[in-house]
N, C-alpha and C positions, 0 to 999 in steps of 0.2 A: 504493500499501500504505499501512499504518499506521505511522506515526512512533512508535516505541516510547518515545521520550523524552517525548511529549506524552500518552501513554496514562496512565490511572488505575494507580498501583502495585498497588491491590488486584486490578484486572482481569488485570493481567499476572501476577501471583502466582498467582491461581486458575487462569489459563491453563496455567501451569507446573504447578501441581499436578494438574490433570485431565490434562495430557499425560503425566505419570508415572504416572497411574492410582492417586495416592494415596488415592483413594477406596476402592480395594479393602482397603487396609491401616488404614483409619481405624476408630475405635471408634465414631464417631458413625453411627447406622442410617440417618439420613437421607442422609448422604453416599453410603453402600453402596447404598441403595434407589435413590438418583436417578443413581447413576454418576457423580458429579461432586461437586466440593467444595461444601458447603453451609454451611460456617461460615467462620471467620476462616482464609483461606489461610496467613498467617505462621505461625500454630501447626501447621497442617497439615504444612506444608514442614519445620519444626523437627522434629516428632516423626516423621514419615514418611518423608522423603526420605532419610535415611541408610539406610533399609531397601532401596532400590532399588539396582540396579547402577550404580556409578560411571559407566560408559560411557553408559548412559541419560541420567544427570542431564547428563553432557557434551554428548550430543546435544540435548538439549533448551536448553541454553545457546546452542549453536550455531544452532539454529532461531530463538531469540529475537534473537541477532545478525543473522541473516538477514533476518528480518521488519523491523528497524530499517534495514536496507538496501535495503529494498523487492524482495528475492528472493521468488520463488514457491517452492513445495514441490519443483518438479521442479529448478529450478536448485540448491536447497539439496542434493537428492540427487546432484547432479553434483558440487558443490562440496566437499561432505562427507559421501561415500557410507558410511564407517565409522561416523560418529557417528549419520547418520539411520537406518542399519540397527540400530543398538543400541536405539535408541527404538522402532522396529518391532518388533523382535524382544521387547523388554520388553512392549509392548502386546499382542503375540501371545501370549506366556506367561500374562499376566493373564487374557486372554479364554480361554484354553485350560483354565486352572484354573477359571475361573467356569462354564464349559460342563461340566465333570466334576462340580462341585458340583451343578448344576442337573440332570444326568442320573443322580445317584446314587440307587439304589432307595430308596424310603422303607420304613422298617421297620414301618410300619402299611399296607402295600399289601394292597390287596383280593385275594380268590382265590388265595390262596397264593403270591403274587408275591415274598413277602419274610417274614422271621420275623414271627411274630405278637408284638405286645408282651406283657411280662408281665402276667398278672391278678393280683388281690389274692390269690386262691387259690393260686396257684404261688408266691406270696412266701414269704420265710422265716416261719415261725411266729412270732407276737408273744410277748413276754415277759409273763408273769402278774405281778401286783402284787408277788409275793416274787422276782421276777427269773428264776423256771424258765420255759422254753419251754413252751408250752400244750400240745404233743404228747407231752411227757414227765411222768410221775406226780411228784408232790413227793417230794424226799428222804424217807427214813423218819428217824423221830427216835429 
């Protein structure tokens, strides 16, 4: 297995960021689209990790320690079942939220599958130069 002491710190931080699915919380479109950290993982961890459950963060730390000891995933699950389960639960919740977002009906769906977007004609009447709405007569002088 990989000795985490010899590994590039940026790679380890990116791995941690990806394990916590921080891409799903990131403001960077490239991260969300790629479903992985696409920028500096230090900044990503500093901004987004506090938004994840503490148990999931602890689980990722346990995983990192286990990798440093040469443990595989199955061995880690046996050694630290609660911590690994917290990471798995967080990932499942992120994936479920993503699936809901992808399955949401589009408001511009064809064939009456959703509400039609408002048209200009259905929009509120525009104000005239004098400030009176166009569907009302101008005030009497």
